[in-house]
N, C-alpha and C positions, 0 to 999 in steps of 0.2 A: 146444616144448622146445628147449633149447640143450644140447649135449653137450660138456663141458669135459674136455680131457686135461691133466693137471697137468704131465707131463713124461716124457721118455725118458732113456736113458743120458746122463749129463753134465749133468742138470738138478738144481741144488741146492735146498735148502729154500725160500729166498725167491723164487727164480724160479718155483717151483711155486705159491707163494702169490700172486705177481704174476699168474701165468696165471689163477688162479681169479678174482681181482678183475677182471682185464680181461674174462674171460668173462661175469661178472655185468654189467658195464657194457655190453658188446656186446649181450648178450641183452636187456637193458632197452631199448636203442636199437632193437632189432629187434621189440620188442613181446612178447617171451617173459617168462613169469613163473617158469618152472621151469628150473633149471640142473642137469642130471644130471652128477655129478662122478665121474671115473675114479679109479682107485686111486692112493695116494700112493707115490712112489718113495723107499724107505728110505735108499738110498745112491746118490750120483750115478754110482758106478762098478760097481754091481751090479744085476742084474735081480731085485730083491727088492721086493715091494709089500705094502702094508697098506691095508685099506679106509679110506677117508677119515674115516668116522665113528669110527674108533679113534684118529684123529689130532686131529680138531677136535670141539669141542662144538657139534654141529649144532643143538641146541635153542636155545642162547644166540645163535648166529649168525643163525638164522632168525627169532628174535624181533626182532632189529634189522632184518633185511632186509624182513620183512613190514610192520613199523611204518613204515619210512622209504621203502621202494621198492616194496612190494607184491609181493615176490619171495621165492623159497625156493631153497636148494641141497639136492640130494638125492644121497645115496650110491647109486652104481649097484647096490649089493647090496640096497638097500631096496625093499620091495614098494610099487609104485605101481599103484593100481587105476583103471580107467576107470569113470566114473559116468554121463556123459550127453554127447550131441552134438546141437547145434541148428544148422541151416544156413539162411542167408537174410539178410534185413535186418530192421530193427525193424518188427514188426507183420506181417511176411510170412516165415514160417519153415516148415521141415519138420523133424520130429524123426527123427534118424538113430540114436538110441540103440540100438534093438533091432538094427539092421543091423550096427553096430560090435560089439555084444555077440556076434554070431555069428562074428566073426573068429577065426581059429585061429593058434596059435603065437606070440602076442604082437604080431603085425603087425595093427594096426587098419586102416590104409589105406596102400597103396603110393602114392608121390608122383605116379605117372602116372594116378591115379584121376580120372575126370571126375565131380565131385560131383553134377552135375545128373542123372546116370544112376542115382543111388542111390534117390532118392525124388521125382524130378521137379524142375523149376525153379520155386522158390517166388516168384521175382521176376524175370521175363524182362526183359532189357535193363538190369538193375541189377548193380552190382558187389557180390557177396555175400561173407559171411564164414562160417567154420565155428567155432563156439564149443564147445570140448571141455572138460568138467570132469573133473578127476582128484582122487583122494583119496590123500594121503600124510602121514605123521606125524599122522594124525587131522585134517588140514586139507583142506578142499575148495578147489582152485585151478583157475581157469579160464584156459585158453590159447586165443588167437584166431589162426586160420590164414586165409590168403588163399584165395580160390576156386580159384586155381591153386596147388596144393600145391608147396612148395619142398623138402619133405623127407618121408620116410616117417613116418607116424604109427605108432610102434612102442613097445611096452612090453617088448620083448626087448632089454635094454640090453647084451647080449653081442654083438649083431649090428650095432649102429649105429656110425657113424663119430664118434670123439671128436676135437675140434679143440684143438690147442695154441695158446693165445691170448696168450702172453707179450708184454707191451709195457711200456715205462717209462711212468710217469704223465706226462700232458701237461697243459697249462694249462687245457684245456677240461673235463677230467674230474678234476682234481686234488682238489677238495673231496670228491667222492664216493669217489675212490680212497683218500684218506687216512682218511676216515671209516670205511670198511670195514676198511682195514688195521689201524687202531688199535683196532677193536672186535672183531677176530677172537679167539675164545676157544678155547683148546686143551683137549683131553680131560683130565678130572679126574685121571687117573693121571699124566699128564705134568706137570700143575700141581703135584701132590703131591710129585713127585720134585724139582721146582725149589724148592718151598717148604722142603723138608728142607735145602737148602743156604743158606737165607737167614740173613744176619747183620745185626744192626742197626748203625746208624752211617752215616757218610758212605761212599759207594761210588763209586770211580773205576773206569772201564772203558776198556780198550783192545781194539779188535778188530784182530787181526793177520791180514792177508790175504796169507799167505806160502805157501799151498798151491800146488803146482806147476801145477795147472790154471789158476789165476789168473795166476801168473807168465808162463806161456806166452801167455795172451791179452793181458795189458797190456804185455808186452815188445814185441809186434808193434805195439800202438797207439803206443808211444813210439819205434818203429824202433830198438830196442836188442836186444842179445843177452839171452837169459834170465839169464845170470849177472850181467851188468852192471846189468840192471833190478833183480834181486834184491838186489844190493849197495846200490844207490841207495835202495831202499825200506827196507831194514834201517837204513841211516844216518839216514833221515828219522825212523823210529820212535825210535831211540836218542837223537837230538838233542832231540826233543820231550820225551821222558822226563826227560832231564837238566835241561831248562829248567823243566818244570812240576811235578815231584814231589820232595818231600823223601823220603829213603830210608825214613823211618818210616811214610809214608802207605801204606795198603793199596791195591793195584791188582788189579783183577779182569781176568785175561787171557782173552780169547775166541779160541780157535784149535783147529782139529781135531787139532793135534799140538803138543806142547811141545818137540819136537826141532827148534829153530831158533835162529839167532844172536841174536835179541832176548832169548830166555829165557837164553841163555848170558851176555848182557850184564847182565841183571838179577841173576843169580846171582853173577857176578864182582864186582859193585859193591854187593852187600848190600841190594838193594831188597826191600821187603815185598810180595810178590805171591802170588796163588793163582789156580787155574783150576777151574771147575766140574767135578765128578765126571763121568766118562764112563760112563753107565749102559748104553750099548748098543754093539754092534759096528758099527752102521750110522751113517755120518756125519750124515745129515740128521736122524735122531732126536735125536742128541746136540746138533745145532744148535738144535733146539727148546728143549732145556734151557738152553743158553747164552743164547738169546734171552730166555727168561722170567726168568732170573737178571739179565741185563743191563737188563731193564725196571725194575729197582729202582735203577738208577744215579741218584744225586742230587748227584754232585760234578762231576768232569771226564770227558767222553766223548771218546775219540780214535777216529776212524773213517776211512773211505776213500770219500768220496762228494762230488761237486761239486754242491751244492744249486742253484747258478745254472744250470748246464748240464744237470743231471739225468744225470750219468754216474758210473760207479764201481761199487762193491760194493753190490748190492741189500740184502745183509745189514746193512751199515752204515746204509743209509737206514732200513730197517725198525727196527733197534735204536734209532736216534736218535729216531724217531717215537714209540716206545713208552716210552722212558725220559724222565726229567725232569732233565737235567743243568743245573747252573748255567752251565756253559761247555762248548762242543763245539769240537774242533779236527778239521778234515776235510782229509785228503790227497786230491789229485786224481790218481788212478791213471792217467788218460788223459794227463796232462801232469805227469809226476813231477818235472820241474825247477821247476814253478811253486811259489810260496810257498803253504803250506796256508792254508785259510780258517778264521777263528775266529768263532764265533757265541755270543751270550749269550742265554739264554732268560729273559725276564722273566715270572716266574710269581707269581701273587697268591694269597694265602690269605685268605679271608673267614671271620672267627670270630664266630659269633652265639651269645650266651649268654642263657639264659632259665631261670626257676625254676618256671614253671607254664604250662599250656596255656590261652591265652586268644585273643581275636579278633585282637589285634595280632600274636601269634606266628603264628597261622594265616595272617594276611595276608602276613607276611614269607615264610613257606614258599611261598605261592601266587604272589606277585608279584615277589619279589626274587631268588629262586634261579633260576639258569639253568645250562645245560651249555656249557662252553667249555674248550678244551684249555689255555688260559692262566690259568684261574681255578678254584680249588677252594674248596668250602665245607665247613666243619666246624661242626656244631651241637653246642653244649655244654649239656647238660641238667643244671642244678644240682638234681638230684633223680633218683635211680636208678629210681624207679617211674613216671616220666612216660611216657605212652603216646602215640605219634605215628608217622606214616608219612612217609617222605621218598623221593625218587628214589634209585636204587641208586648213583649217582655221588657222593652226598653222604656225607661222613664223619659219624659220630656218636660223641660222648664222653659217657658217663653218669658222674656223680660225685656225691659228697655236697655239700651246699650250704655250702661253706666259702669265706670270703674275698670274698663278693659277686661283682661282675662280674670284677674283676681276678683273683680266685682262679680263676674258670672259664677266663678267657683264658690265664692262666699255665699251667694244666694242659694246655690245648689246644696251646699252643706248645711246651712243654718235655717233654711225655711222648714218649719215644723220639726226642727232638730233632727233632720234626716241623718246626720253624721253619727248620731248616737246608736244607730243600728249596726254600725260597721266597726271592724277592727283594723282595717288597713285601707289605703286610698291611693289611687293613681290619677294624676291630673294631666290632661293633654289639651293642647290648643290646636287651632286649625291650620297651623303652618306645616304640620308634619305629613310625610308620606311613609307608608309601611303597613304592617310590620314585615321586616325582612328576616326570615328564619332560615338557617342553614338546612339543607336537605337532610332528612332523617332526625331532625330535632323534634321530639314528640311533645315538648312543653307548650303550654299556652304562652303567648307573649307576655301576659301579665305576670307569669311565674318568674320571668327573668328579672323584672323590676323589684318584685317583692323579695326575691332571693338576695338582692343587694342590701336588704335591711338586716344586717347581721352585726353582732358585737355592739360597738358604740356608734355605728353608722345609722343615723335616724332620718336622713334625707338622701335619696338616691335617684339619679337620673341618667340620661344618656351621656351627657357631657358636663364638664366643669370649665368655667371661664375664670381665669385669675385676674384678668385685666392688667396683667403684668405686675400686679401688686399682691402677691400671694398671701401675705400676712393680713391684709386688711380687706381685700376685695374678692377673694376666691368665693365662687358661688355656683350652685347647681343651676344650669340654664333651665328656664321654666317652661320650655315647650313640651317637655314631658318629665315628670318626677313622681316619686312614690314616697310615702311616709306612713307611720303607724298611728294608732289612736292617741298614744301619749304625746307624740310630737304635735299632732294636730291640736290637741287640747291646749298645749303650751302656746302654739302659734295663734290660736284664737285669743288667748289671754294677752298676747303681745300686740294684737290688732292687725296682724298680717291678713287674717280672714275676718271680715267685719261687714255687717249690713248697715252700719251707721256712718262709716267713713270711707266713701269711694274716692279713689284718686281721680284727678281731673285731667292730667296730662300724661303722655307716654313716658316722659322723663321721670315723673313721679312713680309710674308703674314699675319702671326698671329699678330705680334706686330705693324706694321705700317699700317695695313689695318683693321683687325678684331677688335683688342682692341682699336686702335686709333679712329675708327669710333664712338664707344660709348663715348670715352673720349671727342671728339670734340663736340658731341651733348650736353654732360653735361656742358662743358666749355661755351657753348652758352647760358646756362641758361635753357635748355630744360631737359627732363628726358628720361629714358629708362624703359621698362617694359617687362614682359614675362608672359607665361601661368603657370609658376611654382606657385602653391598655397603657397609654403613654404615662398616665398618672397612677398606675397600679403600685400599691405599696406606700403611697404618700399619705401621711397623717396631716390632714389640713387644719388640725388644731395647732400644729407646730409646737407642741408642748415639750417634746423631747429633742427634736431635731429642727434646726432652722432651715429655711428653704434652700440655702446654698449647699447644705450638706447632701442634698439629693442628686447633685450633678445634673440638674435639668434646667432647661429654659422654661420658666413658667410663663405660658403664652396667653395671648388675648383669645378671642373667639376662634375656635378651630373648626367650626361647622362651615367651612368654606371649600370651594372647589379646589383650591390649591393644596389642601391637606388630604384630599381624597386619595386613597390607596397609598398614602405616605404615612399618615398617622392614624388612619382609621378607614374602614370600609363599611358598606351598608349593613353587613351581617354583624359587625362589631356593635353598631349603635342601635340596631333593631328599627328605630324610627329616625328618619333624616328630615331636616328642615327643608320643605319643598319650596320655600321662598328665597333660597340662597343659590339659585342657579340650577337646582335639581328639579326642574319644572316637569309636571305631569300634565300631558295634554291628551284628551280623548281616551282616557283609560277605560278598557272593558275588562271584565274579570278573566283571569287565567282559568284553565280547567281545574287546577289544584286550588284548594282553599288556602294554601300557603303561598303568599305573594313573594315573588323573586324579582330582582332587578331585570333579569332577562325577560320575564313575563311582562313586566311593565313596558320595557323597551319595545317589545314586539307589538304590544297593544296600543302604543302611542301613535298618533298621526304624525307627530314630529318627535324625533328621538330625544331622550333625556340630554339636556345640555349641561356640560361641565365648564361652560365658558366663563 
């Protein structure tokens, strides 16, 4: 077991959370599976504590830790029971369970115990281990100890030494650190209080680090007096506010106190701001509410952390990792004279629309969906009674079947202005099978489509259909396509995506949505592109070269079996229309997460038909 101390006087919320994560990483490195967690400090300036299970959602956190790292965190107040103890090496052991059951007062074994004296030496001359099984939260967890004990084996958690393990994340552990940090779930009561403050729309957030404990620390880092550092930091905040915000834009202010010069500036100049309600007397509990509210940021985030050097306010780092701003401006508190850093978050929304559950849809769920902090999936069910299961990180929208694919995509984008949280978009319908990735290709399939949005190409898909009229009818086929935010904004203005005007016929869906989408893009002076190598190098605006100058036959729909392995193959297109003779029947997942044509073929009850 590893015993984690969250903090003493002077330890804020995020430093306590950082201590917990560092303890988990350290314990894992040492081979421990259980981390016993001390009480949470409610306020950095007061000796007031709360059991950690009243602060964190232990079940949710342990679900992640068990699944990904084989570990658990345990509240020191929780009952942990001893189950068994086996000492020795594989095939040569002695059972010490009964001996340890006879221990009194919670101390199973003092660290000076010579294990060979308890039941004999089961493997003379060999390095042995003691495997102890505990039961906690209904789970049986095995801890492995060296033959020479390095700590007491004790279930009396009031007598053990807890270790404060705070550390900033480093390059070696950053992935694990950030994964745990962004997956920490807080107690349902705290979440409910934060949810009560939620307001829809674009949310801009400023974290003001003007508390005097911070001023005292960072003034020393800058070799300045506290007053001069405070003045410089206030000037930095007000300058950024003047540059970045219109006075009508709502700004969410995160600060333990609103009695500071930045708030005075906002009031004097008529800015529109608010601050989360302070539910508690203790600073760190209120900081949790601030953090949860800040996690909804989808506009501009202003904080106080240098992401290159990993220094500054840990609260700003935590808040930025949780929220999804389009843009973040970060002040370097260690070097207040330096220009602040600006970061743009490229976030992608994948919208998959379907109207029935079939093998193609199941295949997409199984092979195309993945978890990534930069990519979100929303599944749009054109039928409110459809039954299906998806991972918890996937959004689901159930709706009536209105407007075909574009009706579903429109609702997914425009409901609660969801699209405003993203910079790029990939649209997929339920006719596809895939993704087909060449062996050794380490990219996400989404990267391939986003990678096509270069130069003047603002709409990119697997294939283009010219309808044999390239000047007037060339269009990206809408079974899968990608575009960026500026293109989407324009297409919303054009009515291609709308919640007020749903097309009523399939013919209208093709002509006034699918084809019209590409034509509007080209009329704007932009271009379209695809994965079809046949049309590589073609400028579909035809502004400099007419179609005949390319020496090509501009063809109709090429997603047909007659074109397979002649003009394209599955690896060229990544996704293939599964309703064009490329039928998938009885698909079961291949061993590799990368789907291949061969894998599908072997898994099918009837082979893929190219008839």
